Every structure is written in C-alpha cells, then in structure tokens.
C-alpha positions in Angstrom: 106.3 73.6 139.4 105.1 76.3 141.6 106.6 79.1 139.5 104.9 77.7 136.3 101.6 77.5 138.1 102.0 81.2 139.1 102.8 82.1 135.4 99.6 80.2 134.4 97.5 81.9 137.0 98.8 85.4 136.2 98.3 84.8 132.5 94.7 83.8 133.1 94.1 86.9 135.3 95.6 89.2 132.7 93.2 87.6 130.0 90.2 87.9 132.2 90.9 91.6 133.4 92.2 92.7 130.0 95.1 94.3 131.8 98.3 94.3 129.8 100.1 96.5 132.2 100.6 93.6 134.7 103.8 91.6 134.7 104.6 88.1 136.2 106.7 88.4 139.4 109.6 85.7 139.9 111.9 85.5 142.9 114.3 82.9 141.4 117.3 83.3 139.2 116.6 85.3 135.9 119.0 82.9 134.2 117.3 79.6 134.8 114.7 78.0 132.5 111.7 79.3 134.5 113.3 82.8 134.7 113.9 83.0 130.9 110.4 81.9 130.2 108.9 84.6 132.6 111.2 87.2 131.2 110.2 86.4 127.5 106.5 86.4 128.6 106.9 89.8 130.3 108.6 91.2 127.2 105.7 89.9 125.0 103.2 91.7 127.4 105.1 94.8 127.2 105.1 94.9 123.4 101.4 93.9 123.3 100.7 96.7 125.8 102.6 99.2 123.4 100.8 97.9 120.3 97.4 98.2 121.8 98.1 101.7 123.2 99.3 102.8 119.8 96.2 101.2 118.3 93.9 103.0 120.7 95.6 106.4 120.2 95.5 105.9 116.3 91.8 105.1 116.4 91.2 108.1 118.6 93.2 110.4 116.3 91.4 109.2 113.1 88.1 109.8 114.7 89.3 113.3 115.5 90.4 114.0 112.1 87.1 112.6 110.6 84.9 114.5 112.9 85.8 118.0 111.8 85.1 117.8 108.1 82.0 115.7 108.8 80.7 118.5 111.0 81.5 121.2 108.5 79.6 119.3 105.8 76.6 118.6 108.1 76.5 122.3 109.0 76.6 123.4 105.4 73.8 120.9 104.5 71.7 122.2 107.4 72.2 125.7 106.3 71.1 125.1 102.8 68.0 123.1 104.0 67.0 126.0 106.3 67.3 128.6 103.5 65.7 126.4 100.9 68.2 126.7 98.2 71.8 125.9 97.4 74.4 128.3 98.7 77.6 128.7 96.6 79.9 129.3 99.7 78.4 126.2 101.4 78.9 124.2 98.4 82.5 125.2 98.2 82.9 124.4 101.9 81.4 120.9 101.3 83.7 120.4 98.4 86.7 121.4 100.3 86.0 119.0 103.2 85.2 116.1 100.8 88.7 116.6 99.1 90.2 116.6 102.6 88.5 113.5 103.6 89.5 111.9 100.3 93.2 112.7 101.0 92.9 111.4 104.5 91.5 108.0 103.5 93.9 107.8 100.6 96.9 108.5 103.0 95.5 105.9 105.5 95.2 103.2 102.7 98.8 104.0 101.4 100.2 103.6 105.1 98.2 100.3 105.6 99.5 98.9 102.3 103.1 100.1 103.0 103.2 98.5 106.5 101.7 95.4 105.3 104.3 95.1 102.5 101.6 95.2 99.8 102.8 98.5 98.3 105.3 97.8 95.6 107.9 100.5 94.6 108.6 101.1 90.9 112.5 101.1 91.1 114.3 102.9 88.3 116.9 105.6 87.8 115.5 109.1 88.8 117.0 112.4 88.1 116.3 113.8 91.6 117.3 117.4 90.6 114.8 117.5 87.7 112.2 116.0 90.1 112.9 118.6 92.6 112.3 121.5 89.9 109.2 120.0 88.9 107.8 120.0 92.5 109.1 123.5 93.2 107.0 124.7 90.3 104.0 123.3 91.9 104.9 124.6 95.4 105.4 128.2 94.1 101.6 128.2 93.4 100.9 127.1 97.1 103.3 129.7 98.5 102.0 132.5 96.3 103.0 136.0 97.4 102.6 135.0 101.1 106.4 134.1 101.6 109.6 133.5 99.7 110.2 130.0 98.4 113.8 129.9 97.4 115.9 127.3 95.7 119.4 127.2 96.9 122.4 125.1 95.8 121.3 122.1 93.6 123.5 119.5 92.1 122.8 117.0 89.4 121.7 113.7 91.2 120.8 110.3 90.1 119.0 108.0 92.6 117.5 104.5 92.1 113.8 104.6 93.3 110.2 105.3 92.6 109.7 108.6 91.0 106.2 109.3 92.2 107.0 108.3 95.7 110.2 110.5 95.9 108.2 113.4 94.5 105.6 112.9 97.3 108.4 113.2 99.9 109.5 116.5 98.3 106.0 117.8 98.0 105.2 116.8 101.7 108.2 118.4 103.2 108.0 121.7 101.2 104.3 121.8 101.6 104.6 121.4 105.4 107.3 124.2 105.5 105.0 126.6 103.6 102.0 125.9 105.7 103.9 126.4 109.0 105.9 129.5 107.8 104.3 132.9 108.7 103.6 135.7 106.2 106.8 137.3 105.1 109.0 134.2 105.9 111.1 132.1 103.8 111.4 128.4 102.8 114.8 127.4 101.4 115.3 124.0 99.5 118.7 122.7 98.4 120.0 119.5 97.0 123.7 118.4 97.3 125.7 115.2 97.2 128.8 113.3 98.5 130.5 110.3 97.0 127.8 107.9 97.9 124.7 109.9 99.2 122.5 112.8 98.2 121.1 115.4 100.8 117.9 117.1 100.2 117.3 120.1 102.7 114.1 121.8 103.4 114.4 124.8 105.9 111.9 127.2 107.1 111.6 130.3 109.3 108.6 129.2 111.0 107.8 129.0 114.8 109.9 125.7 115.2 108.9 122.4 116.9 109.3 122.1 120.7 112.1 119.7 121.8 109.9 117.4 123.5 107.8 117.0 120.2 110.9 116.4 117.9 111.2 112.5 118.6 107.6 112.0 117.5 107.1 114.1 114.4 107.1 111.1 112.3 104.4 109.4 114.1 100.8 109.3 112.6 98.6 112.3 113.9 101.1 113.1 116.6 99.7 116.0 118.7 102.0 117.6 121.4 100.5 120.3 123.5 102.5 123.1 121.9 102.6 121.5 118.5 98.7 121.9 118.1 99.5 125.6 117.7 101.9 125.1 114.8 99.2 124.7 112.3 96.6 127.3 111.9 93.9 124.6 111.5 95.0 122.6 114.5 95.8 119.5 112.5 99.1 118.5 114.3 101.6 116.7 112.3 99.0 114.5 110.2 100.1 111.7 108.0 102.4 113.5 105.6 105.6 113.0 107.7 104.7 109.5 108.4 104.4 108.7 104.7 107.6 110.6 103.9 109.4 108.7 106.5 108.3 105.3 105.2 109.1 106.2 101.6 112.7 107.4 102.5 113.2 104.4 104.6 112.3 102.0 102.0 114.6 103.7 99.5 117.5 102.8 101.8 117.8 106.4 103.2 116.9 108.3 106.3 115.1 111.4 107.2 116.3 113.8 110.0 114.7 116.9 111.6 116.3 119.8 113.6 114.4 122.5 114.9 114.5 125.3 117.6 111.5 127.1 118.9 111.4 130.7 117.3 114.1 129.9 114.8 112.5 127.5 112.4 112.8 123.9 111.3 115.0 122.0 108.9 114.4 118.5 107.3 117.1 116.6 105.8 116.7 113.6 103.6 119.6 111.3 102.7 119.3 108.8 99.9 121.9 106.5 98.3 123.3 107.6 95.0 122.5 105.2 92.0 125.4 103.0 91.0 
C-alpha cells in the first residue's frame, strides 16, 4: 500500500501548493495496477496544467484587448471635460472604440457558445460562389484604392451549411488579408472544386507570418513576438481566425495556412460539397 500512500500524499501536496506542474513518481512497473493508476493521474495533471495555463493566458489577453479601447475612451472624455464642450473628433474616437468593444464582446460570446455546443448551425444548401461574390462586394469597400482585390478562378459550388457563418469565414479571411497587405499590394481570392470538396483560397502579398507562429494562428489572441508587428494596430491575430476555424471544422471541413516571411500568406478552406 506504500505506493498508494505516496499518491495520496503527493495529491494533497499538489492541492495545498496549487502546483499542477508536479508529477507523482513511481519506481515500480508501469504496467501493473498501481503504475496504470499513477500514469492516469499524471496525465490528468498534465491536462489540467495545460487548461489552467490556457485560461490564464486567455484572461490576460482579454484584459489587454479591453484596456486599449477603454483607455482611448477615458482619454477623450477627459479631454472634453477639460475644454468644457463636446469635440467632434473625440466623439468619433469614442464611437469607434465602443464599436470595437461591441465586436470583441460579440466574438467572445460567439466562441463561448460554440465551444459549449449551444450555438446551432442553420444547415441548408448554399451557393458558395454567390455568397463569395456578395462578400467580395463588401470587401472592395474596405480595400478602397489602397490595394488590388482580385477575384480569380471561381466555380459554381453548392455546399450544405449555415449561410451566415460561411459568409463570416469569407469576410474574416479576406478582411485579414486586406488589413495585413501593404499599400499597392494584392489580395487574390479563388473558388474551385473537386469531385467531393470545394477549395476557397485567399492569398495576399503581405509581410507573411513567421514559421514559429504558423501553428498558433488559429488560437485566440495569439501574439508571437514578430507577429505583433503584422498588424498596424498591434492586435495580433485576434479572434477572427479562431471563429473561422470553428465554423469550418463544424461544417466538416478544414482550414490551412501557408506563409513565408516577405512573400505573403495563403489561407485555404476545404468544405465537402452538398450531396
């Protein structure tokens, strides 16, 4: 019973010290009953440690995202208080930051509902090519004259899914490409299909994503050291890619990214065709 007593003692120490990095040592066979118990317990500790670290990082990132707009709002309010009247420029700044906060809270609620399984998808047949053309009209306004937004090859495609959520994926990917592409650059969007799948491609001629950051671009608020400089406002990757990843995955598809520093970034979305 000595190994089991050590398990109990170590578990109590971990609880008292709140130190999930500790593991229970065992000198016996890893395949006997006690060895299996300790291995399972250590695996549980490892998962809990990862979950708590993710939660800690997420809370810190949310705090960072909220601090900037709140600071801008407070600064503008203090300015108007000092000058004794409302200032149009300050009011515009406040309005923009309130919109930003509203989008952030909405995205957080969307992800929370999605991950808890409480966000139903309205599944129906969707003409993805038509949806893409609609989204491109909106994105041309965002691109303006600053860069070239070009529509490449486009096939007629039918998929089964939630039209609003699929459009959200397109808008997020194209919007990101426009935001990170310098003046005079190009964003190319294309839609093709195989016998069983459709492929949506969004490419830009921006600065690219460092190789060490690529595996993390779909994480919420991920901030690599170099990736901080991709966005002019220092927002990192935000929530848009996390939401796009969830939507695509829950439509039975997958989303991939390929990027080289100085050469641009390409996102590919694969979705099953409608029967």
